[in-house]
C-alpha positions in Angstrom: -6.5 38.5 1.3 -5.4 35.0 1.3 -8.1 32.9 2.5 -6.8 29.7 4.2 -9.2 26.3 4.9 -8.3 24.9 8.2 -11.6 23.9 9.7 -12.3 21.5 7.0 -9.5 18.9 6.4 -8.6 17.8 2.5 -10.6 14.3 1.6 -8.4 11.7 0.3 -10.3 9.9 -2.8 -12.1 6.6 -1.9 -9.4 4.0 -3.6 -6.7 5.7 -2.0 -8.4 4.3 1.7 -9.7 1.1 -0.1 -5.7 0.5 -1.4 -4.4 1.0 2.4 -7.1 -1.9 3.5 -6.0 -4.0 1.2 -2.6 -3.9 1.8 -3.6 -3.9 5.6 -5.3 -7.3 5.3 -2.5 -8.4 2.6 0.3 -7.5 5.0 -0.9 -9.0 8.3 -2.5 -12.4 6.2 0.8 -13.3 5.0 0.8 -16.9 3.6 3.5 -18.2 5.9 2.9 -21.9 5.9 5.0 -20.9 2.5 7.6 -21.0 4.7 6.7 -24.4 6.8 5.2 -26.0 4.5 8.8 -28.4 3.6 8.5 -28.1 -0.1 11.0 -25.2 -0.9 10.0 -24.9 -4.8 11.3 -21.1 -5.5 10.4 -19.3 -8.8 12.8 -17.3 -10.1 15.6 -18.7 -7.8 14.1 -17.0 -5.0 12.0 -19.2 -2.3 8.0 -18.0 -2.8 7.8 -16.2 0.9 10.6 -14.0 0.0 8.4 -13.0 -3.4 5.8 -12.6 -1.9 7.0 -10.2 1.2 9.0 -7.9 -2.1 5.9 -8.0 -4.0 3.8 -6.9 -1.1 6.3 -4.1 0.5 6.2 -2.9 -3.3 2.3 -2.5 -3.4 2.9 -0.5 0.2 5.4 2.0 -1.1 3.1 2.7 -4.2 0.0 2.8 -2.2 2.3 5.9 0.1 3.2 7.5 -3.3 0.0 7.5 -4.8 -1.6 8.3 -1.7 0.8 11.4 -1.7 0.5 12.5 -5.1 -3.7 12.3 -4.2 -3.5 14.3 -1.2 -1.1 17.1 -3.2 -3.4 17.4 -6.0 -6.4 17.6 -4.1 -4.7 20.8 -2.0 -3.8 22.4 -5.6 -7.6 22.1 -6.4 -8.5 23.6 -3.1 
């Protein structure tokens, strides 16, 4: 007989929640002054604001993948 635990949701590690909090803070408080300061010094040929948004989106995507892998690991552990 298979035991299914539907009464208790699987808990994710605290580092996943912390990572999502950091993602939210960084994504919701971007340095928009870079785009409006008038000093357009590019980094690696790309404006700094564009590099910032690329880095933030990469970090958010990595956190989603890490949360998925952590959830799979928790569910496999039972």
